[in-house]
C-alpha positions in Angstrom: -3.3 -48.8 -14.2 0.2 -49.5 -12.9 -0.7 -48.0 -9.5 2.0 -45.4 -10.0 1.7 -41.5 -9.6 2.0 -39.5 -12.8 3.3 -36.4 -11.1 3.8 -34.7 -7.8 4.9 -31.4 -6.3 6.7 -30.6 -3.1 5.2 -27.9 -0.9 6.8 -24.5 -1.3 7.6 -24.3 2.4 6.9 -22.2 5.4 8.1 -18.5 5.2 9.7 -18.4 8.6 11.7 -15.2 8.7 12.7 -12.4 11.0 12.0 -9.2 9.1 13.6 -5.9 10.2 13.2 -2.5 8.6 13.8 1.0 9.9 11.5 3.7 8.7 11.8 7.4 9.5 9.8 10.6 8.1 10.3 14.3 8.7 7.8 17.0 7.8 7.1 20.7 7.7 3.7 22.2 7.4 2.4 25.7 7.5 -1.0 27.4 7.0 -0.3 30.8 5.4 -3.3 33.4 5.3 -2.1 35.4 2.4 -5.1 37.7 2.4 -8.8 37.7 3.8 -9.6 35.8 0.8 -6.8 33.4 0.1 -5.2 30.6 2.6 -2.4 28.5 1.5 -1.6 25.1 3.0 2.1 24.3 2.3 4.1 21.3 3.3 6.7 19.0 2.4 7.5 15.4 3.9 10.8 13.4 3.6 11.1 9.7 4.2 13.9 7.2 4.4 13.2 3.5 4.7 16.1 1.0 5.0 16.2 -2.1 2.9 14.2 -4.9 4.5 16.4 -7.5 6.1 16.1 -11.0 7.5 18.2 -11.1 10.7 18.4 -15.0 10.3 20.1 -14.7 6.9 17.5 -17.0 5.2 16.5 -14.8 2.2 17.9 -15.8 -1.2 17.3 -14.2 -4.5 19.1 -14.4 -8.0 20.7 -12.2 -10.5 20.8 -12.5 -14.3 24.3 -13.2 -15.6 25.3 -14.2 -19.1 21.6 -14.9 -20.0 20.8 -17.1 -17.0 19.8 -16.8 -13.4 22.2 -17.5 -10.8 21.4 -17.8 -7.1 23.8 -15.9 -4.8 24.2 -17.8 -1.5 23.5 -15.6 1.6 26.8 -16.3 3.1 28.5 -14.1 0.5 25.7 -11.7 -0.1 23.6 -9.6 2.2 20.0 -8.6 1.6 21.3 -4.9 1.3 22.6 -6.1 -2.2 19.1 -7.3 -3.3 18.0 -3.6 -3.8 19.2 -0.1 -2.8 16.8 1.9 -0.6 15.6 5.1 -2.3 17.1 8.4 -0.8 14.9 11.0 -2.9 11.5 10.5 -1.3 10.6 14.2 -1.2 6.9 14.8 -1.2 5.6 18.3 -1.6 2.0 19.2 -0.7 0.2 22.3 -1.6 -3.5 23.4 -1.0 -5.4 26.6 -1.4 -8.8 27.9 -0.3 -10.0 31.2 -2.1 -13.2 32.8 -0.9 -14.6 34.5 -4.1 -17.4 35.9 -2.0 -19.3 35.2 1.2 -21.2 32.3 -0.5 -18.5 30.8 -2.8 -15.2 29.1 -1.8 -12.8 27.5 -4.3 -10.5 24.8 -3.2 -7.5 23.0 -4.9 -4.8 20.7 -3.9 -1.8 18.7 -5.1 0.4 16.3 -3.2 2.9 13.5 -3.8 2.8 10.4 -1.5 5.0 7.2 -1.2 3.8 3.8 0.2 6.3 1.3 1.8 6.7 -1.8 0.3 4.6 -4.9 1.1 6.9 -6.9 3.4 5.4 -10.2 2.2 7.3 -9.6 -1.1 10.6 -10.2 1.0 9.3 -12.7 3.5 8.9 -15.5 0.8 12.5 -14.9 -0.2 13.4 -17.9 1.8 11.2 -20.1 -0.1 14.1 -20.9 -2.5 16.5 -24.0 -2.9 18.1 -25.5 -1.2 16.3 -24.9 2.1 12.9 -24.7 0.4 11.2 -24.1 -2.9 8.7 -26.2 -4.8 9.9 -29.0 -7.1 7.9 -30.9 -9.7 8.3 -34.7 -10.3 7.0 -36.7 -13.3 7.0 -40.4 -14.0 8.9 -40.5 -17.3 11.5 -42.4 -19.1 14.3 -40.9 -16.8 12.5 -41.0 -13.5 10.2 -44.0 -13.4 9.7 -47.0 -11.0 9.9 -49.5 -14.1 13.2 -48.0 -15.2 14.7 -47.3 -12.0 13.8 -50.0 -9.5 16.5 -48.9 -7.0 14.7 -45.5 -6.4 11.2 -46.1 -7.4 8.7 -43.2 -8.0 5.6 -44.4 -6.1 3.2 -43.4 -3.7 5.3 -44.5 -0.9 8.2 -42.5 -2.4 6.2 -39.7 -4.1 9.3 -37.5 -4.9 11.4 -40.0 -6.9 14.9 -39.5 -7.9 16.3 -36.1 -6.7 18.2 -34.9 -9.7 18.3 -31.2 -9.8 19.0 -31.2 -13.5 15.8 -33.0 -14.3 13.5 -32.0 -11.6 11.6 -28.7 -12.1 12.4 -26.2 -9.5 10.5 -22.8 -9.0 12.2 -19.6 -7.7 11.2 -16.4 -6.1 13.3 -13.5 -7.3 13.3 -9.9 -6.4 13.8 -7.2 -8.9 16.8 -5.1 -7.8 15.2 -2.1 -9.4 12.8 -1.9 -6.6 10.9 1.4 -6.3 8.6 2.5 -3.6 4.9 2.8 -4.9 4.3 6.6 -5.7 0.8 8.4 -5.8 0.4 11.8 -7.3 -3.0 13.2 -6.3 -4.7 16.5 -7.2 -8.1 18.1 -6.6 -10.2 21.1 -7.5 -13.7 21.9 -6.2 -16.1 24.9 -5.9 -18.4 25.1 -2.9 -21.5 27.4 -3.1 -24.0 28.1 -0.4 -27.6 27.9 -1.5 -30.9 28.9 -0.1 -32.7 26.8 2.5 -29.6 25.8 4.3 -28.2 23.9 1.3 -24.7 23.6 0.0 -23.6 22.6 -3.6 -20.2 21.1 -4.2 -18.7 20.4 -7.7 -15.3 18.9 -7.7 -12.6 16.9 -9.7 -10.2 14.4 -8.2 -7.4 12.7 -10.0 -4.5 10.5 -9.2 -1.7 8.6 -11.0 0.1 5.8 -9.3 3.3 4.1 -10.4 5.5 1.4 -9.1 2.8 -0.7 -7.7 4.0 -3.9 -6.1 3.2 -6.9 -8.3 4.1 -10.4 -9.2 5.1 -11.5 -12.7 5.4 -15.1 -13.9 8.6 -14.4 -15.8 9.3 -17.7 -17.1 6.1 -18.6 -18.8 6.2 -20.3 -22.1 4.4 -18.8 -25.2 1.6 -20.6 -27.0 2.6 -23.3 -29.3 1.7 -26.9 -30.5 3.2 -29.5 -28.2 5.5 -31.9 -30.1 8.2 -34.3 -29.2 10.7 -31.4 -29.4 8.3 -28.7 -28.3 6.9 -29.0 -24.9 5.8 -26.2 -22.3 9.1 -26.6 -20.4 11.4 -26.6 -23.4 9.7 -23.1 -24.4 10.4 -21.4 -21.4 12.7 -18.4 -21.7 15.0 -19.7 -18.9 15.8 -23.3 -18.7 18.2 -23.5 -15.6 19.2 -21.7 -12.5 22.6 -22.0 -11.0 22.4 -22.7 -7.3 26.1 -22.4 -6.1 27.4 -24.6 -8.8 24.4 -26.9 -9.1 22.3 -26.6 -12.2 18.6 -26.8 -11.4 15.9 -27.2 -14.0 13.9 -24.0 -13.7 10.1 -23.9 -14.0 8.2 -20.9 -12.5 9.9 -17.6 -11.8 7.8 -15.5 -9.3 9.3 -12.2 -10.2 8.6 -9.7 -7.4 8.3 -6.5 -9.2 7.3 -2.8 -8.7 6.2 -2.0 -12.3 2.3 -1.7 -12.0 0.4 1.5 -12.8 -3.0 2.9 -12.0 -5.0 6.1 -12.5 -8.3 7.6 -11.3 -10.3 10.6 -12.6 -13.7 11.6 -11.1 -16.1 14.3 -11.3 -18.0 14.6 -8.1 -21.2 16.7 -7.4 -22.7 17.0 -3.9 -26.0 18.7 -2.7 -26.4 18.8 1.1 -29.1 20.3 3.3 -28.0 20.8 6.8 -30.5 19.8 9.4 -33.2 22.2 10.0 -37.0 21.9 10.6 -36.5 18.3 11.1 -35.0 17.5 7.8 -31.4 16.8 6.4 -30.5 15.1 3.2 -27.5 14.6 0.8 -27.3 13.6 -2.9 -24.0 12.8 -4.5 -23.1 11.8 -7.9 -19.6 10.6 -9.0 -18.7 10.1 -12.7 -15.3 8.4 -12.8 -12.9 5.8 -14.2 -10.3 3.9 -12.5 -7.7 2.0 -14.5 -4.9 -0.4 -13.6 -2.4 -3.1 -14.8 -0.6 -5.8 -13.1 -0.8 -7.7 -9.9 -2.2 -4.9 -7.9 -5.5 -5.0 -9.7 -6.3 -8.1 -7.7 -5.9 -6.5 -4.2 -9.6 -6.7 -3.4 -11.1 -5.7 -6.8 -13.1 -8.9 -6.8 -12.6 -9.5 -10.7 -9.2 -9.8 -12.1 -6.4 -12.4 -12.0 -3.2 -11.6 -10.3 -1.1 -12.7 -13.3 -0.5 -11.4 -16.7 -1.8 -13.4 -19.7 1.4 -12.5 -21.6 4.2 -11.4 -19.1 6.1 -10.0 -22.1 3.2 -7.8 -23.0 2.2 -6.2 -19.8 0.2 -3.3 -21.4 -2.2 -5.6 -22.7 -3.5 -6.2 -19.1 -4.4 -2.5 -18.6 -8.1 -2.0 -18.0 -10.9 -0.9 -15.7 -10.4 -2.0 -12.0 -13.0 -4.6 -10.8 -14.7 -2.2 -8.4 -14.8 0.7 -11.0 -18.3 2.1 -11.8 -18.9 4.9 -14.3 -21.8 6.4 -12.5 -22.6 6.2 -8.7 -25.4 8.1 -7.1 -26.1 7.8 -3.5 -28.8 9.9 -1.7 -29.7 9.8 2.0 -32.2 11.7 4.2 -33.4 12.0 7.8 -36.9 13.5 8.5 -38.4 13.9 11.9 -42.2 13.9 11.2 -43.7 17.1 12.5 -47.0 15.5 13.8 -48.0 16.1 17.4 -45.0 17.7 18.6 -47.1 19.9 20.8 -50.7 19.6 22.3 -52.5 16.7 23.8 -49.9 14.7 25.9 -51.6 11.3 25.0 -51.5 12.1 21.4 -48.1 13.6 21.5 -46.7 10.3 23.2 -48.5 7.9 20.8 -48.4 9.7 17.5 -45.4 12.0 17.9 -41.7 11.2 17.9 -41.7 9.4 14.6 -38.4 9.7 12.3 -37.8 8.3 8.9 -34.5 7.5 7.4 -33.3 6.3 4.0 -30.3 5.5 1.8 -30.9 5.3 -2.1 -28.2 3.8 -4.1 -28.0 3.8 -7.9 -25.0 2.8 -9.9 -23.9 1.3 -13.3 -22.5 -2.1 -13.6 -19.0 -3.5 -12.6 -16.7 -4.3 -15.6 -15.7 -7.8 -16.7 -13.5 -9.6 -19.1 -14.4 -12.6 -21.2 -12.1 -15.6 -20.6 -11.7 -19.2 -21.7 -9.9 -22.3 -20.7 -6.2 -22.7 -21.2 -5.9 -24.3 -24.6 -2.6 -22.6 -25.6 -0.2 -25.3 -23.8 1.1 -22.7 -21.6 1.2 -22.7 -17.8 0.2 -19.0 -17.2 -3.7 -18.5 -16.8 -5.8 -16.5 -17.5 -6.5 -16.9 -21.1 -8.6 -14.5 -23.0 -10.2 -15.3 -26.4 -10.1 -13.0 -29.6 -12.7 -10.3 -29.9 -14.3 -10.0 -33.3 -17.3 -7.8 -32.3 -18.4 -5.5 -29.5 -20.1 -8.3 -27.6 -22.7 -6.1 -25.8 -26.3 -6.6 -26.2 -29.0 -3.7 -26.6 -31.6 -5.6 -24.3 -29.5 -7.8 -22.1 -31.3 -10.4 -20.0 -30.2 -12.6 -17.0 -30.1 -15.5 -19.6 -27.9 -13.6 -22.1 -26.1 -10.6 -20.7 -23.5 -10.5 -23.6 -23.0 -12.2 -26.9 -20.4 -15.0 -26.4 -20.2 -15.3 -30.3 -18.6 -12.0 -30.4 -15.5 -13.9 -29.1 -13.6 -16.8 -30.6 -11.5 -19.4 -29.0 -7.7 -19.3 -29.3 -6.2 -22.9 -29.4 -3.2 -24.9 -29.8 -5.2 -28.1 -29.9 -5.3 -28.6 -33.8 -2.1 -28.2 -35.7 -4.0 -27.7 -38.9 -5.3 -24.3 -37.6 -2.0 -22.5 -36.7 -3.7 -19.1 -37.0 -5.8 -19.9 -33.8 -2.7 -20.6 -31.7 -1.8 -17.2 -30.0 -2.6 -15.0 -27.2 -6.2 -13.6 -27.5 -6.7 -9.9 -28.2 -9.7 -9.4 -25.8 -9.0 -6.9 -23.2 -9.5 -6.5 -19.6 -12.8 -4.9 -18.3 -14.2 -4.4 -21.7 -17.7 -5.1 -20.9 -20.1 -4.0 -18.0 -22.4 -6.1 -15.8 -25.7 -5.2 -14.2 -26.2 -2.0 -12.3 -27.7 -1.8 -8.9 -30.9 0.1 -7.6 -31.1 -0.3 -3.8 -33.5 1.5 -1.4 -32.8 1.0 2.3 -35.6 2.6 4.7 -36.1 2.7 8.4 -38.8 4.1 10.6 -38.0 5.0 14.1 -40.4 5.8 17.2 -38.7 7.8 20.0 -40.4 7.6 23.6 -39.0 10.1 26.1 -38.5 8.6 29.5 -37.9 11.6 31.9 -35.1 14.0 31.5 -32.3 11.3 31.1 -33.7 8.3 29.2 -35.1 7.7 25.7 -36.4 4.5 24.3 -36.2 4.0 20.4 -38.1 1.4 18.5 -36.4 0.7 15.1 -37.7 -1.0 12.1 -35.2 -1.2 9.3 -35.9 -2.5 5.7 -32.9 -3.3 3.6 -33.6 -3.6 0.0 -37.0 -2.2 0.6 -38.6 -3.1 -2.8 -37.0 -6.6 -2.9 -35.2 -5.8 -6.1 -32.8 -8.5 -7.3 -29.2 -7.0 -7.5 -27.6 -9.3 -10.2 -23.9 -10.1 -10.2 -21.5 -10.4 -13.2 -22.5 -13.0 -15.8 -20.6 -16.2 -16.4 -17.7 -15.0 -18.5 -15.9 -18.2 -19.3 -16.5 -19.7 -22.9 -16.9 -23.3 -23.4 -13.8 -25.2 -24.5 -15.1 -28.7 -24.8 -14.5 -30.7 -28.0 -17.8 -29.4 -29.5 -16.9 -25.9 -29.2 -13.2 -25.9 -30.6 -12.6 -24.2 -34.0 -12.7 -26.7 -37.0 -11.1 -26.3 -40.3 -13.6 -27.1 -43.2 -13.4 -26.7 -47.0 -15.0 -23.2 -46.5 -12.5 -22.1 -43.9 -12.4 -22.2 -40.2 -15.7 -22.7 -38.3 -16.3 -21.4 -34.8 -19.2 -23.3 -33.3 -21.8 -21.0 -31.6 -22.0 -20.6 -27.8 -24.9 -18.2 -27.7 -27.8 -20.9 -27.2 -26.4 -22.9 -24.3 -28.7 -22.9 -21.2 -26.9 -21.0 -18.3 -23.8 -20.9 -20.4 -21.5 -17.9 -21.2 -23.4 -14.6 -20.6 -25.9 -16.0 -18.1 -26.3 -14.6 -14.6 -26.5 -17.0 -11.8 -25.9 -15.0 -8.6 -26.6 -11.9 -6.8 -24.3 -9.4 -5.3 -26.5 -8.4 -2.4 -29.3 -10.3 -0.6 -33.0 -9.7 -1.2 -35.2 -7.7 1.1 -34.3 -8.1 4.9 -36.3 -6.6 7.7 -35.3 -6.2 11.3 -36.6 -4.7 14.5 -34.9 -3.3 17.5 -35.3 -1.7 20.8 -32.6 0.9 21.8 -32.2 2.6 25.2 -30.4 6.0 25.1 -29.2 7.7 28.2 
């Protein structure tokens, strides 16, 4: 009503840097035929990657001294001090192939692999004060147009009084214990030749990944009731950062870390028929699980947040990756119809040359987590509720895929219910969305035009049976006033969320389109 802004934030800045890093690798590899039946693949690789640098000298980071963060100006510190490059990147690899008999082969392998760091973890290190960095301004008793008319905080002057001790400043800080991501991978499979030109393969693949690049909001406050003496800012673990003798009020710390972990285990079965008599097909079934924690889970998994709910309990974020499916079956075939391959030329041209193709996909659902709005007076979404029951439903529908009443809101909105003011215990990827059943089919007609040319008419049907492929349900619980926990004479009451139209648990979208049909004409020569 006063026509004044309540708060504003400066943009973080433009990461204009000139990144330089030298990378080198050396390897030895050998195939050793030990006997007629056994062949070994032996190798070792060594890499050395220098520390990434900015030739313009704009990068700045900080280090922890006496319980507080201190910026070290670039003129007295080079980026080589930010972290030490690893010198022990030795990666052995071994594989074997053993021919048990003329129809059976056993294969196994193990290898260690290192990834280089994401360079954008370094290129944002110039987004720190004083040349850059986001600052927050609030119209309060110490920074207000009514009490400070000489430097009013208005829409014309949206950044108010520049006082580092009272203006919130964010920082990007690189962890000096900066390890390169490491992947240990192993496999074992048995391949067996079967009658009718078929091959059966049964295998197991596993991997363990450590030191995944990630981001941790290191300065997030814990849940609590807001009072005159307890605000989100006052509960941050680190209140100030020393910037070359200037005390800046510290808000967010984007801590660039390499502490994420992941794992994969998969049983794979494949039956393949090689092309003969006009027919080829393959059927593959994978039974697997992929787990991950940390920022890396958001790199394309389509589900999880890229921050921790509680940065001081990172293990609580471990769960299934968003693209993980327990069972995945994919079959495909190519069949040249045998009709009229010989005989009457007119019948052969009209009724011969037909080919059918298909891809069939059947999989279980993608995992999801139940979430809620931030009622904890923190600044670190996502927030998950408490889980008091399993939550799955024996006969789920698109209107109610899971039971939202198996979860209870956590909230710091009512000081009379202190037991509800905490991080929720519900985990990541604990429930599973709808599976998929997709049949893609095509019918081709091949016309031979002399010795050199063929014309192919193609009709292709995607999602042939027009089956809806449903996406994950709505996972966010309602946090309006009518859904908050209430203390009564009988105890704490949690209002039901299960009977809300299109609310939590309802499915409102698809992961792939309905049936699509297309026709084409192709010239081959």
